[in-house]
C-alpha positions in Angstrom: -27.9 -1.0 -11.8 -24.4 -2.2 -12.7 -21.6 -3.4 -10.4 -19.7 -0.1 -10.5 -22.8 1.9 -9.6 -23.6 -0.4 -6.8 -20.1 -0.3 -5.4 -20.2 3.5 -5.5 -23.2 3.3 -3.3 -21.1 1.5 -0.7 -18.4 4.1 -1.1 -20.9 6.8 -0.3 -22.0 4.9 2.7 -18.4 4.6 3.9 -17.8 8.3 3.4 -20.8 9.0 5.7 -19.4 6.7 8.4 -15.7 7.2 8.4 -15.7 8.1 12.1 -17.9 5.1 13.0 -16.9 1.6 13.7 -16.2 -0.2 10.4 -19.0 -2.6 9.6 -18.5 -4.7 6.4 -22.0 -6.2 6.5 -23.7 -2.8 6.5 -21.2 -1.5 3.9 -21.8 -4.3 1.5 -25.5 -4.2 2.0 -25.5 -0.6 0.7 -24.3 -2.2 -2.6 -26.7 -5.1 -2.4 -23.8 -7.6 -2.3 -22.8 -10.3 0.2 -19.9 -9.1 2.4 -17.5 -11.6 0.9 -18.4 -10.9 -2.7 -18.3 -7.1 -2.2 -14.7 -7.5 -0.8 -13.7 -9.7 -3.6 -15.0 -7.3 -6.3 -13.6 -4.3 -4.6 -10.1 -5.8 -4.2 -10.0 -7.2 -7.7 -11.0 -3.8 -9.2 -8.8 -1.5 -7.1 -5.9 -3.8 -6.1 -6.4 -3.2 -2.4 -8.8 -4.2 0.3 -11.9 -2.4 1.6 -10.3 -2.2 5.1 -7.1 -0.7 3.6 -9.2 1.9 1.8 -11.0 2.8 5.0 -7.7 3.1 6.8 -6.2 5.4 4.1 -9.4 7.5 4.0 -9.4 8.0 7.8 -5.8 9.0 7.8 -6.3 11.4 4.9 -9.3 13.0 6.7 -7.2 13.2 9.9 -4.7 15.3 7.9 -7.4 17.9 7.3 -8.3 18.0 11.0 -4.6 18.3 12.0 -4.1 21.2 9.7 -7.5 22.9 10.0 -8.3 22.6 13.7 -6.6 22.9 17.0 -7.9 19.6 18.3 -5.5 17.5 20.2 -3.9 14.6 18.4 -5.4 12.1 20.9 -8.9 13.5 20.2 -8.4 13.2 16.5 -7.0 9.7 16.9 -10.0 8.6 18.8 -12.5 10.2 16.4 -11.1 7.9 13.7 -11.3 4.7 15.7 -7.8 4.5 17.2 -7.6 3.5 20.9 -4.5 5.5 21.7 -2.4 8.3 20.4 0.5 5.8 20.0 -1.5 3.5 17.7 -2.6 6.5 15.6 0.9 7.9 15.4 2.3 4.5 14.2 -0.3 4.1 11.5 0.0 7.8 10.5 3.8 7.5 10.3 3.7 4.2 8.3 1.4 5.8 5.7 2.7 9.4 5.4 6.3 8.9 6.6 6.0 11.5 9.4 4.3 11.9 12.7 1.1 13.9 13.1 3.0 16.5 15.1 5.5 17.0 12.3 2.7 17.3 9.7 1.2 20.2 11.6 4.4 22.1 11.1 4.7 21.5 7.3 4.7 24.3 4.9 1.5 24.5 2.8 3.4 23.6 -0.5 4.8 20.4 1.1 1.3 19.0 1.6 1.0 18.1 -2.1 3.8 15.6 -1.7 1.6 13.5 0.7 0.0 10.3 -0.7 -3.6 11.3 0.2 -6.4 8.8 -0.5 -9.3 10.7 -1.9 -12.7 9.3 -2.1 -12.9 6.8 -5.0 -15.3 7.3 -7.9 -16.0 3.9 -9.5 -17.1 5.5 -12.7 -13.4 6.3 -13.2 -12.6 2.6 -12.8 -15.3 1.8 -15.3 -13.5 4.0 -17.9 -10.0 3.0 -16.9 -10.7 -0.8 -17.0 -12.6 -0.8 -20.2 -10.5 -2.7 -22.7 -7.6 -3.0 -20.3 -7.8 -6.8 -19.9 -7.6 -9.1 -22.9 -9.4 -12.3 -22.1 -10.9 -15.1 -24.1 -14.7 -14.7 -24.0 -16.1 -17.4 -21.7 -18.4 -20.1 -22.8 -21.8 -20.1 -21.1 -22.5 -23.7 -20.0 -25.2 -25.5 -18.0 -23.7 -28.1 -15.7 -25.4 -30.9 -13.8 -24.8 -31.1 -10.0 -21.9 -33.3 -8.8 -20.1 -34.1 -5.6 -16.5 -33.4 -4.8 -14.6 -35.0 -1.9 -11.3 -33.3 -1.0 -9.0 -31.8 1.6 -10.1 -28.5 3.0 -7.6 -25.7 3.3 -8.2 -22.3 4.9 -7.1 -19.0 3.4 -8.2 -15.3 3.2 -8.7 -12.5 0.7 -6.8 -10.0 2.8 -3.3 -9.1 1.6 -3.9 -11.4 -1.4 -3.2 -14.3 0.9 -5.2 -16.7 -1.2 -3.2 -16.0 -4.4 0.0 -16.8 -2.6 -1.3 -19.9 -0.8 -3.5 -21.8 -3.3 -0.7 -23.1 -5.5 0.8 -24.6 -2.3 -2.5 -26.3 -1.5 -2.3 -28.2 -4.8 1.4 -29.0 -4.2 0.6 -30.4 -0.7 -2.4 -32.4 -2.0 -0.3 -34.0 -4.7 3.0 -34.5 -2.8 1.2 -36.0 0.3 -1.0 -38.1 -2.1 -4.1 -37.0 -0.2 -6.1 -38.0 -3.3 -5.7 -41.6 -2.2 -8.0 -41.0 0.8 -10.9 -40.0 -1.5 -13.5 -42.9 -1.6 -15.0 -44.0 -4.9 -13.1 -41.6 -7.2 -15.1 -41.3 -10.5 -12.7 -39.0 -12.4 -9.2 -39.4 -11.0 -7.8 -37.5 -14.0 -9.6 -34.3 -13.0 -8.5 -32.2 -10.0 -11.0 -29.8 -8.6 -10.3 -26.6 -6.6 -13.4 -25.3 -5.0 -13.7 -21.9 -3.2 -16.5 -22.0 -0.6 -17.6 -21.4 3.0 -17.1 -17.6 2.6 -16.9 -15.5 5.8 -17.5 -11.8 6.2 -13.9 -11.1 7.2 -12.6 -12.4 3.9 -11.7 -15.9 5.1 -12.8 -18.9 3.0 -12.1 -22.5 2.4 -10.4 -23.9 -0.7 -11.1 -27.6 -1.2 -8.7 -29.6 -3.4 -10.3 -32.9 -4.5 -12.0 -35.0 -7.1 -15.4 -36.1 -8.2 -16.6 -39.0 -6.0 -19.7 -41.2 -5.6 -18.7 -41.9 -2.0 -19.5 -38.4 -0.6 -21.8 -39.8 2.1 -19.1 -42.0 3.6 -17.1 -41.3 6.8 -14.1 -39.3 5.6 -10.6 -39.0 7.1 -9.8 -35.9 9.3 -9.3 -32.8 7.2 -11.4 -34.1 4.3 -14.9 -32.9 3.4 -17.5 -33.2 0.7 -19.3 -30.5 -1.1 -22.0 -30.5 -3.8 -21.4 -28.3 -6.7 -24.9 -27.1 -7.7 -26.1 -27.4 -11.3 -27.0 -24.4 -13.3 -25.5 -21.7 -15.5 -21.8 -21.1 -15.4 -19.3 -18.9 -17.2 -16.5 -21.3 -18.3 -13.0 -19.6 -18.7 -10.1 -21.5 -20.3 -6.9 -20.8 -18.5 -3.8 -19.6 -20.3 -1.2 -19.1 -17.6 -1.9 -18.6 -13.9 -5.4 -19.5 -12.8 -5.1 -16.9 -10.0 -4.2 -14.1 -12.4 -7.3 -15.0 -14.5 -9.5 -14.8 -11.3 -8.3 -11.2 -10.9 -9.4 -10.4 -14.4 -12.7 -12.2 -14.0 -13.7 -10.3 -10.9 -11.9 -7.1 -11.7 -13.0 -6.7 -15.2 -15.2 -9.3 -16.9 -17.9 -9.7 -14.3 -18.4 -5.9 -13.5 -18.7 -5.2 -17.3 -20.9 -8.2 -18.1 -24.7 -8.4 -18.0 -24.6 -11.2 -15.4 -24.8 -11.5 -11.6 -22.8 -14.0 -9.7 -25.2 -16.3 -7.9 -24.6 -17.8 -4.5 -22.5 -20.9 -4.3 -18.9 -21.9 -4.9 -16.8 -21.0 -7.9 -14.3 -23.7 -8.9 -11.6 -24.8 -11.3 -11.0 -28.1 -12.9 -7.5 -29.2 -14.1 -6.9 -32.1 -16.4 -4.0 -33.7 -14.5 -2.7 -35.8 -17.4 -2.7 -32.9 -20.0 -1.2 -30.3 -17.7 2.5 -29.5 -17.1 4.2 -27.0 -14.8 4.6 -24.8 -17.9 1.2 -25.1 -19.3 -2.0 -25.7 -17.4 -5.0 -27.4 -18.9 -7.6 -25.8 -16.6 -11.1 -24.3 -16.8 -12.6 -21.9 -14.2 -16.3 -21.9 -13.6 -18.2 -18.9 -12.1 -21.9 -19.4 -11.2 -24.2 -16.9 -12.9 -27.8 -15.9 -12.9 
């Protein structure tokens, strides 16, 4: 079963539970993905988060209840998880540009102007994305395990926070010369960026560091060590922004490949001496099975 089919199973689960408390663990389990990886794939393919999708679908279904029933606005609000009519009205107005009360008075022909979120069919995304992205084919490489020591930054998938923040992590790491606190640096010409410690709510750590043989030593505050497991990886050569390529990897290449992403960190390696602000010399590694 491919990625698109599996994500569609999660969509079907969400549709059956739109009026229940949102549970990302149960939703992702319907697709047989971890909660974090499901969110990452969903966001890379659609361009918005799972939580945003659920919010849009609930508000769209609320339109049907507002127009098709005489239920009170508060009752409709509470049936879709809002704790008050005020909170529901704010969310409804922000999305549709009008209050629930005003929507009830609209002429039928005006409803077509609303930006309704219909249930997604991921088979449409499969067709739409086929051939959309033009990427260099990755090399499949087998890597030996190695240890990275670096500074641990916190970020999040939500609102594409990580895309905005990760370049700043590298800047801070270099400008503050944090690399000088790494013991027994074995490859000071290679900077690593390691995505790890994934949480169900989309939070994760991004470690900027270097290879080290001193990972077992006592480290300065804010620093940590992580072992990058050996095994099979897809190796992508960066041409431009590394974060843009990650969108392509998770939004297009991986769902259309015959591979599964195995557990563990993905990471990027930058040749410090060969890179310039205009041209990165970077490779991105995705663990496969």
